[in-house]
N, C-alpha and C positions, 0 to 999 in steps of 0.2 A: 698226785698232778704236780707239774712243775710249772712255773708261771712265763709267759712270752709274754715281751711287748717289744715295741716298736724304740727308735733312737733315731730321730731325727738333727741334721746342724742347720735345717731350715736356710738352706741357701736361696738365695733371690739373683734373677739376673734379668736383663732387659733383652736376654740372646732369644730369635726367633724362637728359638727348639724349647723354652724355659715356660711352663705352665705357671711359674711363682715371678714374677716381674716387677715386685716391688716389694719393700719390708711392711706395707700392710698385707698385700698377699701371702708372704712367709706365716704374720701371725695368725692372720687368719685360718688360711690352709691347717695350722698345725693344731688349731681347736677342733677342726673340722674331723683333722685326721680323728685326733682322739677320741669323737663321736662315732666314725665307721670303725676304729679299733674295738672299739666297745660292741657295737654290734655284729662286728663278725668273729666277739668269742674270744678273742685276744684278752690280755692281761693287764697291761702297762702301756703308757706313754712318756717316754720319756724325750728330751730336749738338751741338744749340745749348747754350752754357752762360750760365746765368741766376742772380745771386743774389737771395737777398730775394724769391721770387717761386716760383707752384706750377709749377714749368719745372724741366727736369732743370739742376744745380747741378753738384757736384763730379763729373767725368768719368771718373777713372780707374777706381773700381772697375766701373764700366760697360763702360767698353774692357775690360778683364781680362775681367769675364764676359761678354762678346761675343767675344770672343776664342779663348776657350776652349771656346765653343760651335758656332765655325766654321772654315774650315779655309782659304778661296781670296780672300772679300773684304775690302777695304780698311778699315779701322776708324778714324775720326778725330772729329774736333770741327772747327767752324765757328760761332763760335770763343770761344777761352778769353782772359777779359777778363785781362791783363799787370797791371792794376793790384792785383790781388789776390791774385797769386800771391808764394809765397816762390819765388824758384825754384831755389835747391837742392832743398829737401824736392820741388818739381814733378819737377826733374830725377831726382831717386830715384824717383817714382812712373810715370814714363814711362818710364824703362829697365824698371822691372819688366814696364809694362802692354806695353811692346815685346814682350819676351822669352815673355811667356806669351802673347801673339798669332804669335809667333813670325817677326817685324820687318813684319808687317802696318800699323803706327799710322801713320798723316798727321797729322799735329798742324795745326790751326789754330789762330793767337794773333794777337792783336791788342790794341788800345787799349780795344775793347768800345765799348756803345753806352749811351748814356741807360738807368740804372738804374732800379730801384723807389725808392730812396729815395735822398737827398742825400748826395753823396760816399759810398757804400756802402765802400769799399774803406778809410777810416777807421776802421769798426769791426773790419776783420780786422787793424786794426794796422800801415797803410802811411799816410802823408801826403810828398804832393811835398815835397823839401827847399826853402827859402825859396828865390824866385828864380824856381822852376822850376812846372812844369804836370803835372796828371795824366798828360799825353800824355808828356810827358818821362820821367815815373816807371816808366810800360808800357814804355817803350823801355829804359830801366837795367835793368829787371827780364829783358827781353828778351836784354840783351846778356851779362848773366850766364849765364843759362840756356842760350843758344847757344855759350856758352866753354865749360861743363862739361859738358855732354853732348858734347863732341868726345871726351872720354875721357883727356885729359893730366891729369897729377896735378898738385895747387896747393897743398896740405894739410900741413903740416908736422906729420909722426910722432912720436907719444908716444915718446921712448926706452923708458919702460918700460912697452908696452903690456900689454892684457888678454890678444890672441892676437898671434901673431909676425905682424909686416908684410912687406910684400914692399919689397925695397928703393927708395929713392927716396920723392918727395913721393905724398901719395895722391889718389886722383880718388874721384868718387861713384860710390857701387855701389847696384844693379847695374849697369853698363856696357852699352848695348846699341849695337852699332857698325851703323853706317849710317843712324842715328836722324837724325843733323845734316841729312841730306839730304830728309828727309821733315817739315820743319816750314814751314808755310806763314804768311803773313801776310793777315791781311784788311785790303786796302786800298780806303777811301773814296772816293779824290781820284787823280787822275793822278798828283800829285807823289809822294803816299806809293806809288804802284805804282813808280817810279823810285828812291826809295829800299828799296823791298824788294827790286828788284832787286840792289842793292848790297849790300845784306848777303847777298845769296846764300838767299834763301829764297823757295819757290814762292808764287805768288801766287792768292788766295782773293779773290772778286769777286762780290757776293750781287745781291739786288733793289735794293739801294739806292746809290745814289753821293750825298755828300754835296757835291754842287756841280752845277750845271747850265747848259749851255751854250746850251739851246735844239734842240738835236738831239735825236732819238729817243734812247730809254734803251741799246739795241741800240748804237747806233752810237757813243755817248758812251764806250759798254763796250769797245768794241773798239779807239777810240782810247788808252784805260786800257791795253789788254794789249800796243799796239802800242807805248807808249811804254816799259813795263815790258820788252819786248822787247830793245828797243834797247839800253837802261839793261843791262840781265843782258850785252849782246855788249858793250858800250863796257867793263864790269867785268872782262871778261876769263876770268869760272868757267867752269873745264875742266867741267862737266857740262849735258845740256840742261835748263832749269828746267820746270816744267809749271804749268799755268793751270787753275785752275775758276771756274764761272760756275756760279749758282745759277739756279732756274725754277722756276713753277709750273704746270705740265702737266698736264690730264687729258682724258684720250682719253674718249671719249662711245661705252661700247659696249653699253651696257645702260640700263635703264629707271631705277635707279637712279642711276647715271652723270649721266643728264640730271635726274633730280629736283634731284642735290645741284649741280649745276654749269653749269645751261643755262643760266641767269642772266650767266653769266661769258664767254660767248662771244664776247664784243663790247668785254671789256675792253681799257684802255687803258692808256698810262705816265700817272702822275700826280705833279704836283711839290707840295712842300710846304716846310714849312720847320722845318729842327732843327740844335741843336747854334748857333743864331746865324747860319743860312744858308739858301741853298735847297738842297732836296735833290729828287734827283730817283728817283722808284719806278717798278721795270719792271711791266708788265702780268702778268697771269694769260693764259695759253694755255688753252682749255677747246674742245673740238668732236670731230666724227666725225675717224676717223685720218686720211682723205686731206684736211682742210681743215688739220688740224695739222701735217700735212707740208709742206703746202704755205706756211704763215706763218710755221714755224720756219727753212724753208730761207731763209728772207731776213731772219733774227736773225745780225747781221753777227761778234757776239761769241761765241755758240755756235759759228759756225763757226770762230772765232779761238781759244777753249781746247779742252783734252784732256779734260778731266772737266765732266761735268753733274749738278749736285747738283739731284734733285727736292725740293723743298718739299712736306714732307707733313702732312697735317690728321690727327695721330697720334690723335687723340678720337672719329676714327671707326672706331678697332681695326687690329688687327692683319691680320685679311683682308682687309679691304677695300685697308689701302694696299698689302698684298701685290698685290693684283688691277691697282691703278691701276700699279705698278713691272712689274709682266707686261705689260698695255697698253703702255706706252712702249716695254718692252726687244723686243719680239715686235711690234707692228705699226707703230710710229713710227720706231724707232730704223734701222733697217735702209735703208727706205728715203731716208734723209739719209746715208747712207755710215757709221755709227757700230757695223755689225756685220758 
């Protein structure tokens, strides 16, 4: 069995067509969708993080709330932009949320994508040291975060503390055992996927790669996954890694599905320009279940991954997105060997 979850950007808008009109709506409905996803048999609830936007941003209160309302599904991010993060404070937040969820967090982190404002991380108090880039800073924040969540002591205790200390150096608290093995890196290139493997992180690959070799998106992504697995093996890690891919998949099983997504049934890959170079975007899959099964069976990256994240149009509301998840889980996934 492979895992199937949803990925929500948590958009809100006061548009009359949106069922998510405010930040409160986005947060509360994100929790309700996690509950609904668990009820229909999905395996995960994942949330995107975007700053300075009418979308989900600070993930840990949301993850903790979803963890308190669910009991089985994985809860994660895809992805947290590490340019904005204080790694020690993030380690405390992550440890607390993971303990509340009973060890179900799967945290996707990365350098992040182009944001709503120029160098937004500077408003958060972070700037790359001279001679380095924002990507370098994200990786340095990540290195610190990974080190401290392992649970080893590193801070010299006060000889006259307010409360008694255990012997030796002190670690970040609360510590959640096993969290280090549940950190994923969102890689946009094949080279970054290899670096991810070397660091001992799981791989997240989305519907966007910031390179283009001329082959279909799913084949380029499958190559990225294979290079990741080869690098993991070469690094000699002692556990099996995990790999996720994201897709927009909409089974058309009723009139509302047809009204909303029939025009996407002939979707194709797109090539654009992002961050100073070519980028390849994956297609949307829409159609009757039999058509989807045939098309998805040809997707080499889905076959290579162990986790599929379904990007959901959250502004259509909890009930509709739960319907989409249930349609995929019950009508499509079993025919692909995913159940």
